[in-house]
Each structure stands twice: as C-alpha cells, then as structure tokens.
C-alpha positions in Angstrom: -3.2 3.3 -48.1 -2.9 6.5 -46.2 0.1 7.5 -44.0 -2.0 6.9 -40.9 -3.0 3.4 -42.0 0.6 2.6 -43.0 1.7 3.7 -39.5 -0.9 1.5 -37.9 0.2 -1.5 -40.0 3.8 -1.0 -39.0 2.9 -0.7 -35.4 0.7 -3.8 -35.6 3.5 -5.8 -37.3 6.0 -4.5 -34.7 3.7 -5.5 -31.8 3.2 -8.9 -33.4 7.0 -9.3 -33.6 7.4 -8.4 -30.0 4.7 -10.9 -29.0 6.5 -13.6 -31.0 9.9 -12.6 -29.5 8.5 -12.6 -25.9 6.0 -15.5 -26.1 7.3 -17.6 -29.0 5.1 -19.5 -31.5 2.2 -20.1 -29.1 1.8 -16.3 -28.5 2.0 -15.7 -32.2 -0.7 -18.3 -32.9 -3.0 -16.8 -30.1 -2.5 -13.3 -31.6 -3.4 -14.4 -35.1 -6.4 -16.3 -33.8 -7.6 -13.3 -31.8 -7.1 -11.1 -34.9 -9.2 -13.5 -37.0 -11.9 -13.5 -34.3 -12.0 -9.7 -34.2 -12.2 -9.4 -37.9 -15.0 -12.0 -37.9 -16.9 -9.8 -35.4 -16.3 -6.5 -37.1 -16.6 -7.4 -40.8 -20.3 -8.1 -40.7 -21.0 -4.7 -39.0 -18.9 -2.9 -41.7 -20.6 -4.8 -44.5 -24.0 -3.4 -43.2 -23.0 0.0 -41.9 -21.0 1.4 -44.8 -23.7 0.6 -47.5 -26.3 1.9 -45.1 -24.5 5.2 -44.9 -24.3 5.3 -48.7 -28.0 4.6 -49.0 -28.8 7.3 -46.4 -26.8 9.8 -48.4 -29.4 9.4 -51.2 -32.3 10.0 -48.7 -31.0 13.1 -47.0 -32.0 16.1 -49.1 -28.8 18.1 -49.7 -30.6 21.4 -49.2 -31.8 20.3 -45.7 -28.3 19.2 -44.7 -26.8 22.4 -46.1 -29.4 24.6 -44.4 -29.1 22.9 -40.9 -25.5 21.7 -40.9 -23.8 23.6 -43.7 -20.9 26.0 -43.3 -23.3 29.0 -43.4 -25.4 27.6 -40.5 -22.7 28.9 -38.1 -23.2 28.3 -34.4 -26.9 27.4 -34.9 -25.6 24.5 -37.0 -23.1 23.6 -34.3 -26.0 23.4 -31.8 -28.1 21.3 -34.2 -25.1 19.0 -34.8 -24.5 18.7 -31.1 -28.1 17.5 -30.6 -27.9 15.1 -33.5 -24.5 13.7 -32.5 -25.6 13.0 -29.0 -28.4 10.7 -30.3 -26.5 8.8 -32.9 -26.4 5.2 -31.6 -23.7 2.6 -32.1 -20.0 2.7 -32.7 -17.7 4.2 -35.3 -19.0 1.9 -38.0 -22.4 3.6 -37.8 -21.4 7.2 -36.8 -18.5 7.9 -39.3 -20.3 6.7 -42.4 -23.3 8.8 -41.2 -20.9 11.8 -40.9 -19.7 11.1 -44.4 -23.3 11.2 -45.6 -23.7 14.6 -44.0 -20.5 15.8 -45.6 -21.7 14.6 -49.0 -24.9 16.5 -48.5 -23.1 19.8 -47.7 -22.4 19.8 -44.0 -19.6 22.1 -42.7 -16.5 21.2 -40.9 -17.2 22.9 -37.6 -20.7 21.3 -37.5 -19.2 17.9 -38.1 -16.6 18.5 -35.4 -19.4 19.2 -33.0 -21.4 16.2 -34.2 -18.5 13.7 -33.8 -17.6 15.2 -30.4 -21.2 15.0 -29.2 -21.4 11.4 -30.4 -18.2 10.6 -28.5 -18.9 12.6 -25.3 -22.7 12.6 -24.9 -23.9 9.3 -26.4 -27.4 9.1 -25.0 -27.6 5.4 -26.0 -24.5 4.7 -23.7 -26.1 6.8 -20.9 -29.2 4.7 -21.0 -27.7 1.3 -21.4 -24.5 1.7 -19.3 -24.2 4.7 -17.2 -27.6 4.9 -15.5 -27.9 1.2 -14.7 -24.2 0.8 -13.6 -23.0 4.2 -12.3 -26.3 5.7 -11.3 -28.3 8.8 -12.2 -26.2 11.3 -10.1 -23.0 10.3 -11.9 -24.7 10.4 -15.3 -26.1 13.9 -14.7 -22.8 15.2 -13.4 -20.9 13.8 -16.4 -23.5 15.1 -18.9 -23.5 18.6 -17.4 -19.7 18.7 -17.2 -19.2 17.3 -20.7 -22.2 18.9 -22.4 -20.4 22.0 -23.4 -17.5 20.1 -25.1 -19.2 19.6 -28.5 -20.2 23.2 -28.6 -16.7 24.4 -27.7 -15.1 22.0 -30.2 -17.4 23.3 -32.9 -16.7 26.9 -32.0 -12.9 26.2 -32.0 -13.2 24.5 -35.4 -15.1 27.6 -36.7 -12.3 29.8 -35.4 -9.7 27.6 -37.1 -11.4 27.5 -40.5 -9.5 30.4 -42.0 -6.3 28.4 -41.4 -7.8 25.2 -42.9 -10.3 26.3 -45.6 -10.4 22.8 -47.1 -10.9 20.8 -43.9 -13.4 18.4 -45.3 -12.7 16.0 -48.2 -14.2 17.0 -51.5 -17.0 14.5 -51.8 -19.6 16.2 -54.0 
C-alpha cells in the first residue's frame, strides 16, 4: 500500500468514525451499505478496464508509441497526446490503464501529462453527451476554447520540469 492509499484509508476510517459518532449505528449501517453498493458498481468496471489496458499494451507497437508520444517527440508529441486525450472516452478506469499502456510502450512524461490533462479538461464524449444537450453550444464552445490550451501548457510545463524530475514515470519496461 502506498502512502497516498494509506492516507485515504485513514481519512475514510476517520470519516466513518465521525459518521458513527454523529449519527449512531443507523448512520454507520447506511455508510457501510453505500460503500458496498459503490464497490458493486465499480468492481465490474475495474475487472474489465484493467485487463483491457493490459491487452492493449500488447497491441500498441512500442515504436509507434515511442515515435509519436515518446520523450524525444517533444512538443509535437504533446500536441498528439492532447488530441488523443481529448477523445479518450470514459472515466479513470479506462483512461489511466490506457495511459499505463502508453507508458509501457515508451511514452514520455510531458506527453502523458498533456494526455491526462486533455482527457480531464476537453473530454469530447462529455461535451457531446452532457454539455451540448444541457448547457448549449455557446457554453461548450467558450469552455473548449478557454480550456483548450491547458493540456498544451501542462505538457510544456512538464517538459520544463523534466530536468528536476528525470525519472518522473514508473519503470515499466
């Protein structure tokens, strides 16, 4: 268990303790039931998404990933990663295993920063399914234009920080 995971566990147990203290046994039972319901919803997704990413890692030619998204691809790779990231559908159970696949295939840290940022900020699937129908085209266009530079800026900033963090990605090869 990593330090971050341990911290989250301590926070979760602390929050559960406060819920018990404030709401008694009924609140504790509701919290445990809600936890079980959430696990039941998320576990099937994880059981499909994580193996899918592992399978994909065998299909993506390492040279292709290294050429287009590798550390030597520079800002061109950041732009490619921005475009790819904006079109990755789904939540973190799809996107992060996919990023891991690119890392295993030789992607660079600045490029993956841009990809994850584009996935989080641009999300074309969210624009089509949520923003356009609910908030309208004008809002969606303004948001995309104002946020569109963020992945590129994040990738450029990551590139500038690389001399200080030469081993930014986990060794996965």
